Structures are given as C-alpha cells and as structure tokens.
N, C-alpha and C positions, 0 to 999 in steps of 0.2 A: 246731370249736375257736373259742373266743372270743378277741377281741383286746383287749390292754391298751394304753392310750394314755398317753404321757408328753409333756407340753408343756414347752418351755423357751425362754428368750430369752437370747441372748448378744450381746455388744457388741464389735465390732472396729473400732477407730477411731471414726468417726462413723456407722457403719452398724450398725443393730440387725438381727439375724437371728432370726426366729421359726421354731422347729423343732417340728414335731409328729411324735413317733415312735410308730408302731404295731407291736406285736409279735404276729405270728401271721398267719393267713389269714382271709379272710372266712368266716363260718359256713356260708353256703349252698353254696359250692363250685360246680362247673360240670359239666354233663352232657357226657360225652365224645362222645356220639353226635351232638351238635349244635354249632354255632358258639358259643363263649362270649360272654357279654354283656360286651362291651368297655365301659370307662368311662374318664373322664379327670378330671384335677384342674386347678385354676387355677394351681397353683404347680409348680415343679420338684420332682422326686422322686428318691430314691435307695433302692435295695433291696439287702439283703444276705442271701444264702442261708446260714444257719448250719448246718443239718443236712439230710441227705437230699437230695432233688431235687424240682424242680417244672418245670412247663411254662409258658413265657412266651408270651403271644399279643400281637401288635401288629396293626395294620390290614393289614399285608402279610406277616408272618412268624409262624411257630410255632417256638419254640426250646426245647430241653431245657437246663435250668440245673442244674448240680451244686453241691455244697457249696463254700463259699468263693468264690462268684461274686457280683460286684457288677453291677447294671444301673442305669444312669442314664436317667431318663425325662423329657424336656422337658415344660414346661407345655402343657396342652391336647392332648396326644397320647393317643389311645385305646389302651388296653392291658388285659390281664387276666392273672392268675396261676391256675394249677391245681396242687394238690398231687399229686405222683406217688406218695407213700406217706404213711402215718399219722405217720411220724417226722419229716416235713419241718418245718423251722422257718425263719421269715423275719422280719427286722426291716426296717421301712420308715420313711423320713423324707420329710416334705413341708417344703419350705424356702421361706420368704417373706422378702424383703428390705424393710426400712423405712428410708427416708432420714431420719436424725436432724438433719442440718444441710445447708443448701444448699451446693453446691460441693464435696461430698465426693468425692474422687478414688477412694476405696475403693468407695463405692457404685456408681459408674459402672463400675469394673473388674469387680466381682462381677456386676453386672447383665449386662454384656457376656459374661462367662464362662458364666453360666447360660443365656443365649440363644444360645450359640455352636453348639449342636447342635439339629437339628430332628427327629431320629429317635432311638429308644432306642440306647444305647451299652453294650456288654457288656464287662466286664473280668474275666478269669479270674485266680485266684490269691488266696491267703490275705491278709486285711487286718486286722491287730490293732486298728487304729483302730475298725473297725466292730464286731468281735467283743467289744471291751471294753464296749460299751453293752448287751450282752445282760443284764447284771445290773440294768438299769433296769426290768425287768418288775415289776409290782406297785406297792404303795404305798411311796414313798420317805420314810423317817423321818429327820428331823434336818437342820439347815441345813448341816452339814459334808458330808453325803452329797449334798445338792443342789448345793453348790459343786463337788464332785468331778465330778458328772454334767455340769454346765455346762462344766467344763473339757474333758471328753471330747467333748461336743457340738461345742465349738470345734475340736478336733482333727479330728473327722469332717468338719466343713465345710471346713476347710483342705485336708484330703485330697481332697475332691471338687474343689476348685479346682485342686489340683495335677494331678489326672487330666484335667480339662478343658484345662489349659494344655498338658499333654503331647499331648493329642488334637489340639490346634491345630497341633502341629509334625509330626504324622504325615503319611503320604501322602494324596493327594486321593481315595482310594477312598471309596465310599459308606459312611456310618456303619453302616448296617444289615448290611454285609458285613465289618465290621472288628472284630477282637478284639485287645486289647493286654494285655501282661503288666505289671502295676504292682507294684513292690516298695516296701515301706515304707522310707523313708530313715532313717538314724540320727538325723538332726536332728528328724524328726517324733517319734520315740520319746523323745528328750531333752526336747522341748518338753512332751510329756505328763507326764514326770516333774517338770519344773519347775513346771507349773501345779498338779499334784496336791500337790506339796510345799508350795507357797504356800497352797493352800486348806486343807490340814490344819493348818497352823501359823500362820494369819493372826491368831488371837486373842491371840497372845503377841508379845512384841517380837522381830521377825524382821529379820535383816540379810541383805543380798544375798550377803555372803561365805559365810554359812552355807548358803544355798540352792545357791550355786555349788559349794561343797565337796561337798554331798550328791549332786550329779550329775556330779562329776569335771570341772568347768569352772572357769575363772578368772572373776571377776566381770565382766571386760570381755567375755569370750566369751558369758556369759549375757545381758548387756545387748544384745549384737549380735543374738542369736537372737530375743529378745523384740521388739526394735525392727523387725527385718526381717519376722518372721512374725506378730506381733500388732499392729504399728504403735503400741505403747505400751511404757513403761518398767516396771521392777520395782515402783517405788513406786505407780504408778497401778494396776497389777494387784492389788497387796497391798491398797490402799485399797478397791477394788471388792469384794474378798472380804470385807473387814471390814464394809462397808456391807450386803452381802448377809446376813451373820450378824446385824447389828443389825436389819434389817428383819424377819427371821424371829423374833427375840426380841420385838420390839415387837408383831408380829402374834399372838404367842402369848398368848391371854387369861389363861392361868394364870400368866404372868410378872408378878410384883409389883415388879420392880426399877424404880427411877427411870431416866429417860433418861440422867442422868449416870453411873449405875452400869452401864447397858448399854454406854455409850461405853467405859468402862474395861474392861469384860468382853470387848469386841470388839477390844481392842488399841490403842485411842487413849489418848494420854497426857494429853489435856486436852479439855474439853467444847467449847471454841470451835472447835478443829480438827475435831472430830466433826461439829458443827453445820454448818460450812461445807461439808465434804465430802458430808454427807448431802444437803443442799439442791442441791449441784452435780450429784450423780449422779441423784437422784430427782426434782428439780424442786420439792421442797417441804421445809419444815422438819420435824425429828423430831416436834415438838409437833403439827403439822397432820396428819402421817402417823398418829400414834397416835389422834387424834380421829376419824379416818375408820374405824378398826377397830371 
C-alpha cells in the first residue's frame, strides 16, 4: 500500500509548527518470523489507527493497537508498525518546531511538552481531531481547502499538547506501561468550528459577532477561546487566512488579476492595509512575492 504525504505549516503565537502527514503503511511490510526493522525519526511523531488493527514494535515492547488508538512517539525513539490485516489504515504526523522570534514563551512550552516523554505513549479512545484529517489524502485543490486543513492541523497539534499535559499530571508509572483515556473537550470542538468558519468566510467582510453566533457563543466568549487556545485574537486569525488566500492567488500562474484586485478579492478594503499585512506575515511585499513566482 502506497503512502500519501501532506505537508503543512501552522503558526501559533511566535512558534511555527511544521507538520508532515503520511497516510498509510510502508509498502514493504515486515516479516512476522523475524524481528522488524526498527527505525526512528529526528522529530516527535503521532500516529492514529483509523481502521482495522496493527502491531506496534518498540525497542522493548510489542503491542497490538486497535481502531481509534493514538500513539505518541518521541524523537529518536526506534519503532515500527506492522499491519494486522489488509483493511488497516493509519495516519501519521511528524512534528517540528521552528522558533520565529527569540524569547517566545510558547516555543519553550511546546518544546518542553514534546520532550516530556522518552518512550512511546498509547492513548485508547476515539479522537475526532485526528479522524477529521483522513480527508487530507490525495491532492488538495483550492486555497479554501488548504486553509481548512491547516485549521485541522492546528487542532491536532493542540490536542497532542493537551494529551502531554494530562500525561504529566498522571501517576509516576513508566510510560511504556501506561494507558490513558482521553476524551475530546467541548472547547476543542468549538475551536475547530470557529477556525473552519473563519477560513470558509475570510474572503468577505466578516465580523466577530457573526462567527460567535454561528457557534452559539457571545463575542466575548469567542475572544477568550481564541486568546487562550491560539494566543491570538479574531482579527489576527482572519487576516492570516486572507493572506493565505492571497498567496495562493498570486502563486496561481493562470490568475491575471492585479495585486489590488487580489487584495479586494481576499476581503481587504484597501490596498495599503493588504500590503502592510502581507509584508508583516510573509516578510516581503506582494510585488516581490509575485516576482519570485
């Protein structure tokens, strides 16, 4: 079975998170009569068993994993997966943190979380955050779809952080012997809805009251969730979505619109504001960005 790879970059505060998602198992498989060929990656990994079952090997253990199981694998820890049946499906994430600005408290917090375990950690129970990304298989068409996927990647990363925070509060048993039940919180699902609504409607004039009403919150409640979970406000997230749309349009060689027209098409009311925000987020002007294409 071949694997499909989806790469994405998300930004939370001053920390950029690079995520590579692979859907499927390695093509060669493993011979059950011998020890599997263990391998490791330089970055933190998360795996989600969507369908069927598989066997997970680490340096010390062999574990049967059923559907809806999550397993977190620290960086540089040797491991391997073996399909138990032809219907087994798995999605995997490799996560790398990039420090965008010195002194970022979020970067330090995330770095500490991802390094807080030194052995694979198994979590049993359905996780809608992970299963929502199964639709990412194949070629993603359109900037709106890409924005939605990035929102889902953000939620998955935050879910992993919540799992690791919960793990730190559990008993002092060895991680290889521990299993925890993690239930998705209502706030996680609300945040997914907020981010998806913003990404779908960013190209038009969008007000916080409309988004709040769509998810049955007050504007103040919505701002609190974004501030606490994303470390950013509504207008910042809206602007990032609009710039993502603009970058996709500028990169499209078939697009003949002027930069001014693209700005208005992506929800900006004037070109000056678009130019300033584009340079702030991308580090270069729209004109320079287009010349590079």
